[in-house]
C-alpha positions in Angstrom: 18.5 -70.0 131.6 18.0 -68.1 128.4 17.9 -64.5 127.1 16.5 -63.2 123.9 15.6 -60.1 122.1 13.5 -59.3 119.0 13.3 -56.1 117.1 11.0 -55.0 114.3 12.7 -52.2 112.5 9.8 -51.4 110.3 6.8 -53.0 108.7 9.0 -55.2 106.5 12.1 -56.1 108.6 12.3 -58.0 111.8 15.3 -59.5 113.7 15.6 -61.9 116.6 18.5 -63.2 118.7 18.6 -65.7 121.6 21.0 -67.5 123.8 20.3 -70.3 126.1 22.5 -72.1 128.6 21.5 -75.3 130.5 23.0 -78.2 132.4 22.1 -81.4 134.0 23.6 -83.5 136.8 24.7 -87.1 136.4 21.7 -89.4 135.8 22.8 -93.0 136.5 20.6 -95.8 135.3 20.7 -99.3 134.1 23.5 -100.0 131.7 22.9 -101.7 128.4 23.5 -105.4 128.3 25.8 -107.1 125.8 23.7 -108.6 123.0 23.3 -112.3 123.1 25.3 -113.8 120.1 22.1 -115.3 118.7 20.5 -111.9 118.6 23.1 -110.2 116.4 22.0 -108.9 113.0 24.1 -109.8 110.0 24.3 -108.0 106.7 25.4 -110.9 104.5 27.6 -109.7 101.6 30.2 -112.4 101.3 33.7 -111.3 102.4 32.2 -107.9 103.4 29.6 -109.2 105.7 29.0 -107.2 108.8 27.3 -108.1 112.1 25.6 -105.6 114.4 24.7 -105.7 118.1 24.7 -103.7 121.3 27.3 -103.5 124.1 27.5 -101.8 127.5 29.2 -98.4 127.7 29.3 -95.3 129.8 26.7 -93.9 132.2 25.5 -90.3 131.7 27.6 -87.8 133.6 27.2 -84.0 134.1 26.4 -82.3 130.8 25.8 -78.8 129.6 24.4 -77.2 126.5 24.6 -73.7 125.0 22.5 -72.5 122.0 22.8 -69.4 119.9 20.0 -68.5 117.4 19.6 -65.6 115.1 17.1 -64.8 112.4 16.1 -62.1 110.1 12.9 -61.7 108.0 12.3 -59.2 105.1 8.9 -58.8 103.5 8.6 -57.5 99.9 5.4 -56.4 98.2 4.3 -59.9 97.3 7.0 -62.1 98.9 9.1 -62.7 102.0 12.5 -64.2 102.8 13.6 -65.5 106.2 17.1 -66.6 107.2 17.7 -68.5 110.6 21.2 -69.3 111.8 21.9 -71.5 114.7 24.7 -73.2 116.7 24.2 -75.5 119.6 27.1 -77.1 121.6 26.3 -80.1 123.8 29.2 -81.0 126.2 29.6 -84.1 128.2 26.8 -86.0 126.4 26.5 -89.8 126.1 26.3 -90.8 122.4 25.3 -94.2 121.1 28.1 -95.0 118.7 28.9 -98.0 116.4 32.2 -99.3 117.9 34.2 -101.9 116.1 34.4 -105.4 117.7 38.3 -105.3 117.6 38.3 -102.2 119.9 35.9 -103.8 122.3 37.8 -107.0 122.4 41.0 -105.0 123.2 39.4 -103.1 126.1 37.9 -106.2 127.6 34.2 -105.5 126.8 34.2 -108.6 124.6 35.9 -111.9 125.3 37.4 -114.3 122.9 34.8 -116.9 123.8 32.0 -114.4 123.0 33.5 -113.8 119.6 33.7 -117.5 119.0 30.0 -117.8 119.8 29.2 -115.0 117.4 31.2 -116.6 114.7 29.4 -119.9 115.3 26.0 -118.3 114.9 27.2 -116.4 111.8 28.1 -119.7 110.1 24.5 -121.1 110.6 21.2 -120.5 108.9 20.5 -117.9 111.7 23.4 -115.9 110.4 24.8 -115.9 106.8 24.5 -119.6 106.2 26.7 -122.7 106.3 29.8 -122.2 104.2 29.8 -118.4 104.5 33.3 -116.8 104.4 34.9 -116.5 107.9 33.8 -113.5 109.9 36.6 -111.4 111.5 36.1 -109.6 114.7 36.7 -106.3 112.8 33.5 -107.1 110.8 31.5 -106.6 114.0 30.0 -103.3 115.2 28.2 -102.7 118.5 26.1 -99.7 119.4 27.8 -98.5 122.5 27.1 -95.5 124.8 30.2 -93.3 124.9 30.3 -90.5 127.4 32.1 -87.2 127.5 31.3 -86.4 123.9 30.9 -82.9 122.6 28.2 -82.7 119.9 27.8 -79.6 117.8 24.8 -78.7 115.7 25.1 -75.7 113.4 23.5 -74.6 110.2 21.2 -72.3 108.4 17.5 -72.4 107.3 16.5 -70.2 104.3 12.8 -70.1 103.6 10.5 -67.8 101.6 7.5 -67.4 99.4 6.7 -65.4 96.4 3.4 -64.7 94.8 3.3 -64.3 91.0 -0.3 -63.5 90.1 -2.2 -66.6 91.1 0.9 -68.7 91.5 2.5 -69.1 94.9 6.1 -70.5 95.2 7.6 -71.6 98.5 11.3 -72.5 98.3 13.6 -73.6 101.2 17.2 -74.5 101.6 18.7 -76.0 104.8 22.3 -76.6 105.8 22.7 -79.0 108.7 26.1 -79.6 110.2 26.3 -82.2 113.0 29.7 -83.1 114.3 31.1 -84.8 117.4 34.4 -84.3 119.2 36.0 -86.9 121.3 39.4 -88.4 121.9 37.9 -91.6 123.2 39.8 -94.7 121.7 36.4 -96.2 120.8 36.0 -93.3 118.4 39.6 -92.5 117.5 40.5 -95.6 115.7 40.8 -96.8 112.0 37.5 -98.7 112.2 35.4 -95.7 113.5 32.3 -95.0 111.5 31.5 -91.8 113.6 34.6 -89.7 113.1 35.6 -86.9 115.4 35.3 -83.5 113.7 33.5 -84.9 110.6 29.8 -84.8 109.7 27.9 -87.4 111.6 26.8 -90.6 109.7 23.3 -90.4 108.1 22.9 -86.7 108.6 22.6 -85.0 105.1 24.4 -81.7 104.9 22.0 -80.2 102.4 18.2 -80.2 101.9 16.3 -78.1 99.5 12.8 -77.9 98.1 10.3 -75.9 96.1 6.5 -76.0 96.3 4.2 -74.5 93.7 0.6 -73.8 94.3 -1.7 -72.4 91.5 -5.4 -71.6 91.4 -6.9 -69.5 88.6 -9.4 -66.9 89.6 -12.9 -68.3 90.2 -11.6 -71.7 89.4 -12.6 -74.8 91.4 -9.2 -76.5 90.6 -6.1 -76.0 92.7 -2.8 -77.4 91.2 0.1 -78.3 93.4 3.7 -79.6 92.7 6.8 -79.9 94.8 10.4 -81.1 94.5 12.5 -82.2 97.5 16.3 -82.6 97.3 18.3 -84.5 99.9 22.1 -84.8 99.7 24.2 -87.9 100.3 24.9 -89.3 103.8 21.2 -89.5 104.3 19.4 -91.9 106.7 18.3 -94.1 103.8 22.0 -94.8 102.9 21.2 -93.7 99.4 23.0 -91.4 97.0 21.7 -87.8 96.8 18.2 -87.8 95.4 15.3 -85.6 94.3 11.7 -86.5 94.5 8.8 -84.9 92.6 5.1 -84.9 93.5 2.1 -83.4 91.8 -1.6 -83.1 92.8 -4.8 -81.4 91.8 -7.7 -80.6 94.1 -11.2 -80.1 92.5 -13.9 -78.5 94.7 -17.4 -79.6 94.1 -20.6 -78.5 95.8 -20.6 -81.5 98.1 -17.0 -82.5 98.4 -13.4 -82.4 97.1 -11.7 -84.7 94.6 -8.0 -85.1 94.9 -5.7 -86.7 92.2 -2.1 -87.1 93.3 1.1 -88.7 92.1 4.2 -89.1 94.3 7.8 -89.8 93.3 6.8 -89.5 89.7 10.4 -90.2 88.5 10.5 -93.4 90.6 13.8 -92.2 92.2 15.6 -95.1 94.0 12.2 -96.8 94.4 11.7 -100.2 96.1 9.8 -102.0 98.6 12.4 -103.9 100.7 15.6 -102.7 102.3 18.6 -104.3 100.5 22.1 -103.6 99.4 20.9 -102.1 96.1 21.8 -98.4 95.8 23.4 -98.6 99.2 26.2 -96.1 99.9 28.9 -97.7 102.3 30.2 -95.9 105.4 33.9 -94.9 105.2 35.8 -95.3 108.4 38.6 -93.0 109.8 41.1 -95.4 108.2 39.5 -95.3 104.8 37.8 -98.7 105.1 34.4 -99.1 103.4 31.7 -100.7 105.5 28.7 -102.1 103.5 25.3 -100.8 104.5 21.6 -101.6 103.8 19.7 -99.0 101.8 16.1 -98.2 102.5 14.6 -97.4 99.1 12.1 -94.6 98.6 8.5 -95.4 98.2 7.7 -96.3 94.5 5.8 -94.1 92.2 2.2 -94.0 93.4 -1.0 -92.6 92.1 -4.1 -91.9 94.3 -7.6 -90.6 93.8 -9.6 -89.6 96.9 -13.0 -88.0 97.3 -13.7 -86.3 100.6 -16.9 -84.8 101.8 -18.4 -83.5 105.0 -21.5 -84.9 106.6 -23.9 -83.5 109.1 -26.4 -80.8 109.4 -23.8 -77.9 109.3 -21.3 -79.5 106.9 -19.5 -77.2 104.6 -17.3 -78.3 101.8 -13.7 -77.1 101.8 -10.6 -77.5 99.7 -7.8 -79.0 101.7 -4.3 -78.1 100.6 -1.5 -80.7 100.9 1.0 -77.9 100.7 -0.4 -75.6 103.3 -2.0 -78.1 105.6 -5.7 -77.4 104.8 -7.9 -75.0 106.7 -6.3 -73.4 109.8 -7.8 -74.3 113.1 -7.6 -73.3 116.7 -4.4 -74.9 118.1 -1.2 -76.8 117.3 -2.8 -80.2 117.8 -6.0 -79.6 115.8 -4.0 -80.4 112.6 -3.8 -84.1 113.4 -5.7 -86.1 110.9 -7.3 -89.6 111.1 -5.4 -92.7 110.1 -4.7 -92.8 106.3 -6.1 -95.5 104.1 -2.9 -96.0 102.2 0.7 -95.9 103.4 2.2 -92.4 103.4 4.8 -91.6 100.7 7.2 -90.1 103.3 6.2 -90.7 107.0 9.3 -88.9 108.1 8.5 -85.6 106.4 8.0 -82.5 108.4 4.4 -81.1 108.5 3.5 -77.6 107.4 2.5 -76.0 110.7 2.8 -72.4 112.0 3.7 -73.9 115.3 6.8 -75.6 113.9 9.5 -73.1 114.6 13.0 -73.5 113.1 14.3 -74.8 116.5 11.5 -77.4 116.8 12.0 -78.4 113.1 15.6 -79.0 113.7 14.9 -81.2 116.8 12.1 -83.1 115.0 14.3 -83.6 111.9 17.0 -85.3 114.0 14.5 -87.5 115.8 12.8 -88.5 112.6 16.1 -89.3 110.8 17.1 -91.4 113.8 13.8 -93.2 113.6 14.2 -93.8 109.8 17.6 -95.4 110.4 16.2 -97.7 113.1 13.2 -98.7 111.0 15.6 -99.6 108.2 17.5 -101.9 110.6 14.2 -103.5 111.5 13.2 -104.1 107.9 16.6 -105.5 107.0 16.5 -107.9 110.0 12.9 -109.0 109.2 13.9 -109.6 105.6 16.6 -112.0 106.8 14.6 -113.6 109.7 10.9 -112.4 110.4 11.1 -113.8 113.9 14.2 -111.9 114.9 14.3 -109.7 118.0 15.7 -106.2 117.4 17.1 -103.9 120.1 17.0 -100.3 118.8 19.3 -97.4 119.6 18.0 -93.9 120.0 19.2 -90.3 120.8 19.8 -89.5 124.4 16.6 -89.2 126.4 14.6 -91.1 123.7 13.6 -94.7 123.5 12.7 -96.6 120.4 11.0 -99.9 121.2 10.4 -102.7 118.6 7.1 -104.5 118.7 6.6 -107.4 116.2 3.0 -108.0 115.0 1.3 -110.7 113.0 2.3 -109.3 109.5 4.2 -106.2 110.3 5.8 -104.4 113.2 5.6 -101.2 115.1 8.2 -98.9 116.8 7.1 -97.1 120.0 8.7 -93.7 120.6 8.9 -92.1 124.0 11.0 -89.2 125.4 11.5 -87.6 128.7 12.5 -84.3 127.2 9.9 -81.6 126.7 11.7 -80.2 123.7 11.5 -83.5 121.9 7.8 -83.9 122.6 7.0 -80.4 121.5 9.1 -80.9 118.3 7.3 -84.0 117.3 3.8 -82.9 118.1 4.2 -79.6 116.2 6.5 -80.6 113.3 6.0 -84.3 112.5 3.2 -85.7 110.4 1.2 -87.5 113.1 -2.3 -89.1 112.9 -4.7 -89.6 115.7 -7.0 -92.5 116.5 -8.6 -94.3 119.5 -7.7 -97.6 120.9 -10.7 -99.5 119.4 -10.0 -98.3 115.9 -6.3 -99.1 116.2 -7.1 -102.6 117.4 -9.6 -103.1 114.6 -7.0 -102.1 112.1 -4.4 -104.4 113.6 -2.1 -101.7 114.8 0.0 -101.7 117.9 -1.8 -100.2 121.0 0.6 -99.4 123.8 -0.5 -99.9 127.4 -1.9 -96.6 128.9 1.2 -94.4 129.6 1.6 -91.5 132.0 -0.1 -88.3 130.9 3.3 -86.7 131.4 5.1 -89.0 129.0 3.1 -89.2 125.8 4.0 -92.0 123.4 3.9 -91.9 119.7 4.0 -95.1 117.6 5.3 -95.7 114.1 3.7 -98.2 111.7 5.0 -98.7 108.1 1.3 -98.9 107.1 0.1 -95.6 108.5 3.2 -93.7 109.6 3.2 -91.9 113.0 0.1 -92.0 115.3 -1.0 -91.6 118.8 -3.9 -93.0 120.8 -6.4 -90.6 122.3 -7.6 -92.0 125.5 -10.7 -90.9 127.4 -10.3 -90.4 131.1 -11.4 -93.4 133.2 -14.5 -92.6 135.2 -13.7 -92.2 138.9 -9.9 -92.2 138.4 -7.9 -89.2 139.4 -5.5 -88.1 136.6 -3.8 -85.4 138.6 -4.6 -83.0 141.4 -4.6 -79.2 141.5 -5.5 -76.8 144.2 -7.8 -73.8 144.1 -5.9 -70.4 143.9 -5.8 -69.1 147.5 -5.3 -65.6 148.8 -2.0 -66.7 150.5 0.7 -69.0 149.3 1.1 -72.4 151.2 3.2 -72.3 154.3 5.9 -74.3 152.5 5.5 -74.2 148.7 8.1 -76.8 148.2 6.8 -79.5 150.5 5.7 -82.9 149.4 2.0 -83.7 149.8 0.7 -87.2 149.8 -2.1 -88.3 147.5 -3.5 -91.3 145.5 -1.2 -90.6 142.6 1.9 -89.8 144.6 3.6 -93.3 144.3 6.9 -94.1 145.9 8.6 -93.5 142.6 6.8 -90.2 142.1 7.6 -89.1 145.6 11.3 -89.7 145.2 11.4 -87.6 142.1 9.3 -84.9 143.6 11.6 -84.7 146.7 14.6 -84.1 144.5 12.9 -81.7 142.2 11.4 -79.6 145.0 14.7 -79.5 146.9 16.2 -78.2 143.6 13.6 -75.5 143.3 13.9 -74.6 147.0 17.6 -74.1 146.7 17.2 -72.0 143.6 14.6 -69.6 145.1 16.1 -69.4 148.6 19.9 -69.3 147.9 20.0 -68.6 144.2 21.6 -72.0 143.5 21.4 -72.7 139.7 18.8 -75.3 139.0 19.9 -78.7 137.6 16.4 -79.9 136.8 14.5 -76.9 135.5 15.0 -74.1 133.0 13.8 -71.0 134.9 12.8 -67.7 133.2 11.9 -64.7 135.3 9.1 -62.2 134.4 7.9 -59.0 136.0 9.3 -57.0 138.9 8.6 -56.6 142.6 5.3 -58.1 143.8 4.4 -58.9 140.2 7.5 -61.1 139.7 6.8 -64.7 138.6 8.9 -67.5 137.0 8.2 -69.9 134.2 9.5 -73.4 135.0 10.3 -75.8 132.1 11.4 -79.3 133.2 14.5 -80.9 131.7 12.7 -84.2 132.2 8.9 -84.5 131.9 8.9 -86.9 134.8 9.6 -83.9 137.2 6.4 -82.1 136.0 4.4 -85.3 136.6 5.9 -85.9 140.0 5.1 -82.3 141.1 1.5 -82.5 139.8 1.1 -85.7 141.8 3.1 -84.9 145.0 3.3 -81.1 145.4 0.9 -78.2 146.2 0.2 -76.9 142.6 -2.6 -74.4 142.1 -4.6 -73.9 139.0 -5.6 -70.4 137.7 -6.9 -68.9 134.4 -5.1 -66.1 132.7 -7.7 -63.5 133.9 -7.3 -64.7 137.5 -3.5 -64.3 137.2 -3.8 -61.0 135.5 -5.9 -59.6 138.3 -2.9 -60.3 140.6 -0.5 -58.7 138.1 1.0 -62.1 137.2 1.2 -64.3 134.1 1.7 -67.9 133.4 2.5 -70.7 130.9 0.3 -73.7 130.3 1.4 -77.3 131.0 3.7 -79.1 130.7 5.3 -76.0 132.2 4.9 -75.0 135.8 5.0 -71.5 137.2 6.1 -70.0 140.6 5.4 -66.7 142.2 6.2 -65.9 145.9 2.7 -64.7 146.3 1.1 -67.9 145.0 3.6 -70.7 145.2 3.6 -73.3 142.4 0.8 -73.1 139.8 -0.3 -73.9 136.3 -2.2 -71.7 133.9 -5.4 -73.4 132.7 -7.7 -72.3 129.9 -10.8 -70.3 131.0 -14.1 -72.1 130.3 -15.7 -70.9 127.1 -18.4 -68.2 127.7 -22.0 -69.1 126.9 -24.0 -66.8 124.6 -26.4 -64.5 126.4 -25.3 -65.9 129.8 -27.0 -69.2 129.2 -27.0 -71.6 132.1 -24.6 -74.6 131.9 -26.0 -77.7 130.4 -27.7 -80.1 132.7 -25.3 -82.4 134.6 -22.4 -79.9 134.3 
């Protein structure tokens, strides 16, 4: 559950405070297999060579999370300043952690014969070559799920803007502290890279930036510049760095010319991941472990001319800083596939839907993706045909897909917060399957509507495939809003989409909701927020796992109603992927009302 309050003291000052508490039951699944010795990836640096693989570990147990957020905003005559503070404590989580081979050998996860096989592969062309210095077991690290870990996120986000005549300046400064606490011997040992109580690897403590936007009165030229600072311990394994970009937009009667330059100082520039510039990890025992650095995109210049076509086309001046003209919803900002590789595909997008909480979640996911892409690039540089098994944050999967001349990483999550964060804060492009195939991009098999998948390509960045519904195929089923609720609002109802797997999830989820609403048992699968009083009382249901939403849409009695229909009954609702419950209705979703037609015009033929 969660509770929050906001207060607007006057026209210039506003405050907000929220607290959330949630938990989940054990969720046992298939354990990770030990990497085949031939699939290990080696960073060949002589006596300091390191091998990486994956090893089985702990299953997810019961976990809990508490979050505290506070923010204050003050507006001046021609400027504003906002400060957001946050702290989130996740207890009992399973954390994929690089564990040293000597520790896993001691606890029996690895055997002496396995180590001998790894050393044999290392001394061949598939490893670091014949004649390479001997590889000790302490030079091996395995990504291992470790349970019972407490992970703490805390920090501050300071943002603002100031208008000086025709110049707008938008600065920001972020402090992000990410620590873990555990006394597990796989973490508490001299070879540990992830150190209990210290900043997590590859999470920079400081980020800062400044964007300048200038346009003279009555001028057709808009000038833009920005600087972005990232401290050390970053996902690129680079020292602290600052990048600078500049651009100019020129508006013509029939289009817009954009001239841009990125990374104009060529800071830590390169094309391939290598040991150049790489900052090593330092273990708990003070041992330096070599890393592979992923360089920044080299200095690049671009000239583009865009224009609108069609009968009612109107030229506009897009702004790289402010995201261009504002449109109707959070997903309308998605752009088509770029013609050149993005300078920073992991950058957060400028979006009014990207709240500080969502930005923090998206930043963590994008940083994790950046680190895994660097692993892929390093492995492909050594052996293009290698198979790479990627690690990802809890609830998220990164899947490597080799292609003819490049690769792709498919990203999927069962957590609604992850999906919302990526779709509202990440720089994502949209395309259709035919276009993606024509451009040689990876096209994932059609996925469930309830588990959207995003794909990363080094050539275009992040993108998702928009798929048209298949004629005659039921996507999901909803019921018309009735005068009375169903006899049993938490009963399973069979249907074409209610497969055996869906049914099993639906039974567990509906039993969880039944227990909550009949005996006040805390829900382990849903975040439930109450609204209204008496006969007007209703509840917003947010699933911890998107699979629960899909299972109930396929296997439960879920009604659909528009906001006016709900308002007529004194109720409210939230749109998918959230459900709602009211004793007078049962389970329901809020859907958009169909757009009204001017002058009461009849619907188009065939509607």
